C-alpha positions in Angstrom: 0.1 0.0 0.1 1.3 3.4 -1.0 0.7 6.1 1.6 1.0 9.9 0.0 2.5 12.4 2.3 4.2 15.7 2.2 6.3 17.9 4.8 5.5 21.2 6.0 7.3 23.2 8.3 7.9 26.3 10.7 10.7 28.4 9.5 14.0 29.4 11.2 15.5 32.0 9.4 19.5 31.8 10.5 22.0 33.3 8.0 25.4 32.2 9.5 28.0 34.8 10.5 30.6 35.5 12.8 29.5 37.3 16.2 30.8 40.6 15.2 28.4 41.1 12.1 25.5 39.6 14.0 25.9 42.3 16.7 25.8 45.0 14.2 22.9 43.9 12.2 20.6 46.8 11.9 17.0 47.3 10.6 15.8 50.1 7.9 15.9 53.6 9.6 12.3 54.3 11.2 11.5 50.4 11.7 11.4 48.4 14.5 14.5 46.5 15.2 13.7 43.5 17.1 10.8 41.2 18.5 11.4 40.3 22.2 15.2 39.4 22.3 15.6 38.5 18.5 17.1 41.0 16.2 15.4 41.7 12.7 18.1 42.9 10.3 17.2 44.2 7.0 16.6 42.9 4.3 13.9 41.6 6.7 11.6 43.9 8.4 8.6 44.1 10.8 5.5 45.5 9.1 5.1 47.1 5.5 8.1 49.2 4.0 10.4 47.8 6.4 11.6 44.9 4.3 13.4 44.6 0.9 10.3 43.1 -0.5 7.1 41.4 0.4 8.9 37.8 0.9 11.2 39.3 3.6 8.3 41.0 5.6 7.8 39.5 9.1 5.0 40.1 11.8 5.7 40.3 15.5 3.3 38.7 18.2 4.4 40.1 21.5 1.2 38.5 23.3 2.9 35.1 23.5 5.9 33.8 25.4 8.3 34.3 23.9 7.0 36.6 21.2 6.5 35.0 17.9 7.6 36.1 14.6 6.1 35.0 11.2 7.2 35.4 7.8 4.1 36.8 6.6 4.0 35.5 2.8 4.3 31.8 4.0 2.9 32.0 7.5 6.0 30.6 8.6 7.4 31.0 12.3 10.7 32.5 12.6 13.2 31.7 15.3 16.4 33.9 14.6 18.2 36.1 12.2 21.8 37.0 11.6 24.0 38.2 8.6 27.1 36.3 7.2 30.7 38.0 7.3 32.7 39.5 4.6 34.4 36.1 4.0 32.2 34.6 1.4 31.1 31.1 1.8 28.0 30.0 -0.2 26.9 27.4 2.4 26.7 29.9 5.2 23.9 31.9 3.5 21.0 29.8 4.8 17.6 29.7 6.6 17.3 26.8 9.2 13.7 25.4 9.2 11.7 23.0 11.4 10.7 20.1 9.1 8.3 17.5 10.6 8.8 13.7 11.1 6.6 12.0 9.1 5.3 8.5 10.1 3.0 5.8 9.3 1.9 3.0 11.5 3.6 4.7 14.5 1.1 5.0 17.3 -1.7 5.5 14.9 -0.4 8.6 13.4 -0.4 9.2 9.6 0.8 12.6 7.9 -0.3 14.3 4.6 1.1 17.8 4.4 2.6 19.9 1.6 5.4 22.3 1.1 5.6 24.9 -1.8 8.1 27.6 -2.1 7.7 28.3 -5.9 8.1 31.9 -6.4 10.0 32.9 -3.5 13.7 33.5 -3.0 13.9 30.3 -0.7 14.9 26.7 -1.6 16.3 23.7 0.5 20.1 23.4 0.6 21.2 20.2 -1.5 24.5 20.5 0.5 23.1 21.0 4.1 20.2 18.9 4.0 19.6 15.1 3.5 16.5 13.1 3.1 16.1 10.0 5.5 13.6 7.4 5.9 13.5 4.4 8.4 11.4 1.4 8.7 11.4 -2.5 8.0 11.9 -3.2 4.5 10.2 0.1 3.5 10.9 2.8 0.7 10.2 6.4 1.0 9.9 8.7 -2.1 10.6 12.2 -2.3 9.1 13.1 -5.6 9.2 16.4 -7.6 8.2 17.2 -11.3 11.7 16.5 -12.8 13.1 14.7 -10.0 12.6 11.1 -8.2 14.9 10.4 -5.1 14.3 7.3 -3.3 15.2 5.8 0.0 14.9 2.2 1.0 15.4 0.9 4.5 15.9 -2.8 5.8 15.8 -4.5 9.2 18.5 -6.7 11.1 16.8 -8.9 13.9 13.9 -6.8 15.6 15.8 -3.7 15.4 14.0 -0.6 13.9 16.5 2.0 14.8 20.5 1.9 15.3 22.6 3.4 17.7 26.1 3.9 16.1 26.9 7.6 16.5 29.3 7.9 13.9 26.9 7.5 10.9 23.8 9.7 10.1 21.9 6.3 8.7 22.3 2.8 10.0 21.5 -0.5 8.6 17.8 0.3 9.5 17.7 3.4 7.8 18.4 5.2 4.5 20.1 8.7 3.5 19.8 10.5 0.2 21.0 13.9 -1.0 18.3 16.3 -2.1 18.0 17.6 -5.8 19.3 20.7 -6.6 17.4 24.0 -5.7 14.3 22.0 -4.4 11.1 24.4 -3.9 8.4 21.8 -3.9 8.0 18.3 -3.1 5.8 15.5 -1.9 6.8 11.9 -0.7 5.1 8.4 -0.8 5.9 4.9 1.3 6.1 2.0 -0.7 6.6 -0.9 1.8 6.0 -4.6 2.0 5.6 -4.5 5.9 3.3 -3.2 8.3 5.7 -1.9 10.9 6.4 1.8 11.9 7.9 3.9 9.2 9.2 7.3 9.3 10.7 10.0 6.9 12.0 13.4 7.2 14.1 16.2 5.6 16.9 17.0 8.0 20.1 18.9 8.2 23.1 16.5 8.2 24.9 18.1 11.4 21.8 17.9 13.3 21.2 14.2 12.7 24.7 13.4 13.3 24.4 14.4 16.9 20.9 13.0 17.6 21.7 10.4 20.8 18.7 8.3 20.9 17.0 7.8 17.4 14.4 5.4 18.6 12.1 8.4 19.7 12.2 9.9 16.4 8.6 8.7 15.5 7.2 10.7 18.5 9.1 13.9 17.5 7.2 16.6 15.8 9.9 18.5 13.9 13.7 18.2 13.2 16.2 20.9 11.9 16.5 21.5 8.2 18.2 24.2 6.1 17.1 26.6 3.4 19.2 28.6 1.1 18.1 32.1 -0.3 19.2 34.8 -2.8 17.7 38.3 -3.8 16.9 39.1 -7.3 19.1 41.7 -9.0 16.0 43.9 -9.6 15.6 44.7 -6.0 18.8 46.5 -5.8 19.7 49.9 -6.6 21.6 50.6 -10.2 25.3 51.9 -10.2 25.9 55.6 -11.3 26.4 54.6 -14.9 22.7 53.1 -14.9 24.0 49.7 -16.0 25.0 47.4 -13.3 23.1 46.4 -10.0 25.2 47.2 -6.8 25.1 46.9 -2.9 24.4 49.9 -0.8 27.4 51.1 1.4 31.0 49.7 1.3 29.3 46.4 -0.2 30.8 43.8 -2.3 28.3 41.9 -4.4 28.6 38.3 -5.5 26.3 36.7 -8.1 24.4 33.7 -6.4 25.8 30.3 -7.7 22.1 28.6 -7.4 19.7 31.5 -8.8 20.2 33.2 -12.0 20.2 37.0 -11.9 20.6 37.0 -8.1 23.2 39.0 -5.8 24.1 38.9 -2.0 26.0 41.6 -0.2 28.6 41.7 2.3 30.7 44.2 3.8 34.3 44.5 2.3 37.4 43.9 4.4 37.8 46.5 7.3 34.1 47.1 7.6 31.5 45.4 9.6 27.4 45.9 9.8 24.7 45.4 7.3 25.7 46.1 3.5 22.1 45.9 2.3 21.4 49.3 4.0 22.9 52.7 3.0 25.8 53.4 5.3 25.1 50.0 6.9 28.8 49.0 6.8 31.0 50.8 9.5 34.6 51.0 9.6 36.1 48.5 12.1 38.7 50.4 14.4 41.5 47.9 14.7 43.3 50.0 16.9 41.0 49.1 19.8 43.5 46.0 20.0 46.6 47.4 21.9 48.8 44.5 20.4 47.8 45.2 17.0 51.2 47.1 16.2 53.3 45.7 18.9 56.1 48.6 19.8 54.6 50.7 17.0 51.7 53.3 16.9 48.7 51.9 15.3 46.6 54.7 13.3 43.1 53.8 12.0 42.2 54.4 8.4 38.7 54.0 6.7 38.7 50.2 6.0 42.3 49.4 7.4 44.9 50.7 9.8 48.8 51.5 9.7 51.5 51.1 12.3 54.1 54.1 12.7 57.4 54.1 14.5 58.7 56.7 16.6 60.6 59.5 15.0 64.1 58.2 16.1 63.6 55.1 14.1 62.7 57.1 10.8 66.1 58.0 9.6 67.7 54.5 10.3 64.7 52.9 8.8 64.5 55.0 5.8 68.1 54.2 5.1 67.6 50.4 5.7 64.9 50.2 3.5 66.6 52.3 0.9 69.3 50.1 0.8 67.3 47.1 0.8 65.5 48.4 -2.1 68.5 49.1 -4.2 69.7 45.6 -3.6 66.4 44.2 -4.6 66.3 46.2 -7.9 69.9 45.0 -8.4 69.0 41.5 -7.9 65.9 41.8 -10.2 68.0 43.3 -12.9 70.8 40.7 -12.7 68.1 37.9 -12.6 66.1 39.4 -15.0 63.5 37.7 -17.5 64.9 34.3 -16.8 63.9 34.2 -13.1 60.4 35.5 -13.8 59.9 32.9 -16.7 61.0 30.3 -14.1 59.0 31.1 -11.3 56.0 31.5 -13.6 56.5 28.2 -15.3 57.0 26.6 -12.0 54.0 28.1 -10.3 51.9 27.1 -13.4 53.0 23.5 -13.3 52.6 23.1 -9.6 49.0 24.4 -10.1 48.0 22.0 -13.0 49.6 19.0 -11.1 47.4 19.9 -8.1 44.5 20.2 -10.2 45.5 16.8 -12.2 45.7 14.9 -8.9 42.4 16.4 -7.4 40.4 15.5 -10.5 41.4 12.0 -10.4 44.3 11.9 -12.8 46.5 9.3 -10.9 43.5 7.1 -10.8 43.0 7.5 -14.4 46.4 6.4 -15.0 46.0 3.3 -12.6 43.1 2.3 -14.3 44.9 2.5 -17.8 47.4 0.2 -16.6 45.0 -2.1 -15.0 43.0 -2.3 -18.4 46.3 -3.3 -20.1 45.6 -0.7 -22.9 45.8 3.0 -23.5 43.6 6.0 -24.3 45.8 7.2 -27.3 42.6 7.7 -29.3 41.1 10.0 -26.4 42.6 13.6 -26.7 43.7 15.4 -23.2 42.5 19.1 -24.0 43.9 22.0 -22.4 41.6 24.5 -20.4 42.5 27.3 -23.0 41.1 25.0 -25.7 37.9 24.4 -24.1 37.3 27.8 -22.9 37.6 29.1 -26.8 35.4 26.3 -27.7 32.7 27.2 -25.5 33.0 30.9 -25.4 34.1 30.6 -21.5 31.2 28.3 -21.0 28.8 31.0 -21.7 25.3 30.3 -20.5 23.8 30.6 -23.9 25.7 27.6 -25.1 23.9 25.1 -22.3 22.4 22.1 -23.9 21.2 20.8 -20.8 21.6 19.8 -17.0 21.5 16.6 -15.1 22.1 15.0 -11.8 26.1 14.7 -12.6 26.7 18.0 -14.7 26.0 20.7 -17.1 26.5 20.1 -21.0 27.8 22.8 -23.1 27.9 23.2 -26.9 31.2 24.0 -28.3 33.4 24.2 -31.4 36.8 23.0 -31.7 39.7 24.7 -33.9 39.1 22.0 -36.4 35.6 23.2 -36.6 34.1 19.9 -35.1 30.9 20.6 -33.0 31.2 19.0 -29.7 29.4 18.6 -26.4 31.4 19.5 -23.4 30.2 18.0 -19.9 31.4 20.1 -16.9 30.7 17.9 -13.7 29.6 19.6 -10.6 32.1 20.6 -8.1 34.4 17.6 -7.6 33.9 15.8 -4.1 36.5 13.4 -3.0 34.0 10.4 -3.3 32.9 11.5 -6.7 36.4 11.3 -8.3 36.2 7.4 -8.9 32.5 8.3 -10.6 34.2 10.5 -13.2 37.2 8.4 -14.0 34.9 5.4 -14.4 33.0 7.3 -17.2 36.3 8.1 -18.9 37.8 4.5 -18.8 34.4 3.0 -19.7 33.7 5.3 -22.9 37.3 5.0 -24.0 36.8 1.2 -24.7 33.4 1.7 -26.5 33.4 1.8 -30.3 29.9 1.5 -31.5 27.9 3.6 -34.2 25.1 3.7 -31.7 26.9 4.8 -28.7 27.9 8.4 -28.0 31.7 8.7 -28.6 34.2 10.1 -26.2 36.5 12.7 -28.1 38.4 13.5 -24.8 38.9 15.1 -21.5 40.4 17.7 -19.4 41.8 17.5 -15.9 43.6 20.6 -15.6 40.3 22.8 -14.6 38.6 23.4 -11.3 36.2 20.7 -12.2 36.8 17.9 -14.7 35.4 18.0 -18.4 34.5 15.5 -20.7 34.3 16.3 -24.6 31.7 14.0 -26.7 30.7 14.1 -30.1 27.6 16.5 -30.6 24.3 14.9 -31.1 22.0 17.4 -32.5 18.5 16.3 -32.3 17.9 16.0 -28.3 16.3 12.9 -26.6 13.7 10.2 -27.3 12.1 11.4 -24.0 11.7 14.7 -25.4 9.9 13.7 -28.6 7.4 11.3 -26.5 6.4 13.3 -23.6 7.3 17.1 -24.2 4.0 18.6 -25.0 5.4 21.6 -26.6 7.2 19.4 -29.3 5.3 19.3 -32.5 7.3 16.7 -34.5 5.8 13.1 -33.7 8.0 10.3 -34.1 6.3 7.5 -36.6 6.2 3.9 -35.8 8.8 3.1 -38.2 11.4 5.4 -36.7 10.3 4.3 -33.1 11.1 0.5 -34.2 14.5 1.8 -35.6 15.1 3.6 -32.5 14.5 0.3 -30.7 16.3 -1.9 -32.7 19.6 0.5 -32.7 19.3 1.1 -29.0 19.1 -2.7 -28.4 22.0 -3.4 -30.6 24.1 -0.7 -28.6 23.3 -2.5 -25.4 24.0 -5.8 -27.0 27.4 -4.7 -27.9 28.2 -3.3 -24.3 27.0 -6.7 -22.8 28.7 -9.0 -25.1 30.8 -7.8 -27.7 32.8 -4.8 -26.0 36.5 -5.7 -24.8 35.2 -6.1 -21.3 31.3 -6.5 -20.7 29.6 -3.4 -19.6 26.5 -2.9 -17.7 25.0 0.7 -18.4 22.9 0.7 -15.2 20.7 3.7 -16.2 19.0 2.9 -19.4 16.1 5.3 -20.0 14.5 7.3 -22.8 16.3 10.5 -21.4 19.5 8.7 -22.0 18.8 7.8 -25.7 19.9 10.8 -28.0 19.0 11.2 -31.6 21.2 12.6 -34.3 20.3 14.6 -37.4 19.0 11.3 -39.2 17.0 10.4 -35.9 19.6 7.5 -35.5 19.8 6.5 -31.8 22.7 7.0 -29.5 23.1 5.4 -26.1 24.7 8.1 -23.7 25.4 9.0 -20.1 27.7 6.2 -18.6 28.3 8.0 -15.3 27.2 4.9 -13.1 28.0 2.3 -15.5 30.4 -0.8 -14.4 32.6 -3.0 -16.4 32.9 -6.6 -15.1 35.3 -9.3 -15.8 34.4 -12.2 -18.0 33.6 -14.6 -15.2 31.3 -12.3 -13.3 27.8 -12.8 -13.4 26.6 -9.8 -11.5 27.7 -6.5 -9.4 26.8 -5.9 -5.9 26.6 -2.1 -5.2 24.4 0.5 -3.7 21.0 0.9 -5.6 21.5 3.5 -8.3 19.2 4.3 -11.2 16.0 6.2 -12.2 12.9 5.3 -10.4 10.4 3.7 -13.0 13.1 2.0 -14.9 14.7 0.2 -12.1 14.8 -3.7 -11.9 12.6 -4.8 -9.1 15.1 -8.0 -8.7 18.1 -5.5 -8.4 16.2 -3.2 -5.9 15.6 -6.0 -3.8 19.1 -7.6 -3.7 21.3 -5.0 -4.8 22.8 -7.2 -7.5 23.0 -5.9 -10.9 23.2 -8.4 -13.9 22.9 -7.7 -17.5 19.2 -8.4 -17.2 18.8 -5.6 -15.2 19.7 -3.5 -18.3 17.0 -5.6 -20.2 14.3 -4.7 -17.7 15.0 -1.1 -18.0 15.3 -1.3 -21.9 11.8 -3.1 -21.6 10.3 0.0 -20.0 11.6 2.0 -23.1 10.1 -0.3 -25.3 6.7 0.3 -23.5 7.4 4.1 -23.8 7.7 4.0 -27.6 5.0 1.6 -27.9 2.5 3.8 -25.8 3.8 7.5 -25.4 3.2 7.2 -21.7 5.7 8.2 -19.1 7.5 5.3 -16.9 5.9 7.1 -13.7 2.8 9.1 -13.8 0.8 10.4 -10.8 -2.2 11.2 -13.2 -2.6 7.3 -13.7 -4.6 5.4 -10.8 -2.6 4.7 -7.8 -2.1 0.8 -8.7 -1.1 1.9 -12.3 1.2 4.8 -11.5 4.4 2.4 -12.7 4.2 1.9 -16.6 5.7 -1.3 -16.1 3.0 -2.6 -13.8 0.3 -0.9 -15.8 1.3 -2.4 -19.0 1.8 -6.0 -17.9 -1.7 -6.1 -16.2 -3.0 -4.9 -19.7 -1.2 -7.5 -21.4 -2.4 -10.4 -19.2 -5.9 -9.1 -19.9 -5.3 -8.9 -23.8 -5.9 -5.1 -24.0 -2.5 -3.7 -25.2 -4.2 -2.1 -28.2 -6.2 0.3 -25.8 -2.9 2.2 -24.7 -1.2 2.4 -28.1 0.2 5.9 -28.5 -2.9 7.6 -30.3 -0.6 9.7 -32.3 0.3 6.6 -34.2 -2.3 4.3 -33.9 -3.5 4.6 -37.6 -0.2 3.7 -39.0 0.7 0.6 -37.0 -0.4 -2.9 -37.9 -1.9 -5.1 -35.1 0.5 -8.1 -35.8 3.6 -5.9 -35.3 2.2 -4.1 -32.1 1.7 -7.7 -30.6 5.3 -8.7 -31.5 7.0 -5.7 -29.6 4.5 -5.9 -27.0 5.4 -9.7 -26.3 9.0 -8.8 -26.5 8.5 -5.8 -23.8 6.5 -8.3 -21.5 9.5 -10.8 -21.7 11.8 -8.1 -20.8 9.8 -6.9 -17.9 9.5 -10.3 -16.2 9.9 -10.3 -12.6 12.5 -13.1 -12.7 15.7 -12.2 -14.1 16.1 -15.7 -15.4 13.1 -15.3 -17.5 14.1 -12.3 -19.4 16.0 -12.7 -22.9 19.5 -11.4 -23.3 19.9 -8.1 -24.8 21.7 -9.9 -27.9 18.4 -11.7 -28.3 16.2 -8.8 -28.1 18.1 -6.9 -30.6 17.8 -9.9 -33.2 14.1 -10.0 -32.7 13.6 -6.2 -33.1 15.6 -6.6 -36.4 13.4 -9.3 -37.4 10.6 -7.3 -36.8 12.1 -4.0 -38.8 12.7 -6.4 -41.8 9.1 -7.9 -41.6 8.0 -4.1 -41.6 10.0 -3.3 -44.7 8.4 -6.4 -46.5 11.6 -8.7 -46.3 10.9 -12.4 -46.5 11.0 -13.8 -42.8 10.1 -17.4 -42.8 9.2 -17.8 -39.2 9.0 -15.0 -36.2 8.7 -15.9 -32.6 9.0 -13.8 -29.3 9.6 -17.0 -27.0 12.7 -17.4 -25.1 14.0 -20.3 -23.1 
């Protein structure tokens, strides 16, 4: 049974900073600056015309004990405010919120709430929060329009909650990262047991410090964190009327999460509130008597200087003059050679550091372990790719995924390429990036996206692929704005070519490769609408004598092999199951998961297999192609998909067999003589 629920919360807005900045936070002149013991700094404000805009307006109810602060637009409770310091750290510009612990079958309580931050400047921090769930053999789903995040937990003995203090999650609970810039969400439980189940969005530091996790099902709320950013339009223009600027002695910084947004902070030597005119005040460093030692400290706007007594001026001047003369002579004698040497050494050191950080040494180890080379894969310089992508201009963005952003570029030889810029490299993500390079370097097939090269000397690693111009199969099947309709003939060819690519990966590549994330989004179409399988970020190669991989469950909800989901053992038949879902998409035009269908039919695989068993497949053939399809061809494809979607991996065909059957269907459609056709496998 699936129980729908959504999370709601009371807001605790806490913009992290040092104590000096917090103490100097001020409200807009003429406005109330605190509610009880809580300061309310601008851009927030109590009452109308006291905040930057309506989103930051708060109300103060002093009749309660202690006084209650509410963010008026969302009716959320505010517990504290502060502004961050001049030292910029994007992880510190946050709101902390109260997020409820949602439970099912726990003391008879069930929760069904919702959160919607759309249109506001607030969103859940993907760096500071985690999605956690616990319960015996249950799965919680945090679902958004374009994102599916799931968490599965199991039980060991009769234990429901662990007590290991060194991990957020234990054997009986599950932890997942949140999707980027999450503003709205809901969640569901999918469980095979009736025991107590809980799920919640929580700040990862808070979860690590919980001593007794067994009482979570009785708690009403836990701590979570929101990020925020202010649109440029809410700031003043500079004197030339072209740029948005902060108010006073403020430095502006474009927000990395939200386009066209700015955050302000006081520059070095100042403290206070950079969002207000004259809000940044000079710091008198000379109040520290030890600041200059034996010298005299003189405070200046934004800085200070140390001066010596007059008796030291002449000797100091002579000494400095002599030292300067010696320095000039050394520079002249050393000349250009020393400059070039230092510059070259610094540049080489920086490149080596980035190369090591981005997995260069691991790549070399992988190359040696594979007993081959990557001579056909070009190692690009950062200068080459900056030029190719116009310095990674936003206008060149082709798309964004869970692992990075894709840019369109042109190389010096006028080849059009797609450059994949990974997200900020984290230590545990280096292996994932190098894995993709090694796997793609071994693949040579007309229906697999070709890896042209990579670059490891940049802040984040880059991959360079051949450019595929016509988008994805998902786009043509499910994008309502897409006017072009894929014909039945084209869909059959796409299925055949994709199957041939997977059969090559499983059986003909130098080392068998399991893709592990087959879906219509990862099947690209070139200018002739030929299929190209892409995105090998979580793929794995296996030795000849291996039959499966045991890994953490990864993939996309709706395409996951149920057998793999239960056992964590991925086989070639798991790819076959995912491909079966794609076949059903091509046949029906339906999405793999849809909340518009009835509850027991939200999974396309389950929906399709039920109709097959009732002999009602023709009822769900895509209405856009129903007039051109032949009943015999539809049933052949449907039977093949039904075999691929078998719950038992042993009953599914091999990918090579699937490719052969699809080839026969295509030949039959073209009128070729086929003596006998069957979709039955041993």
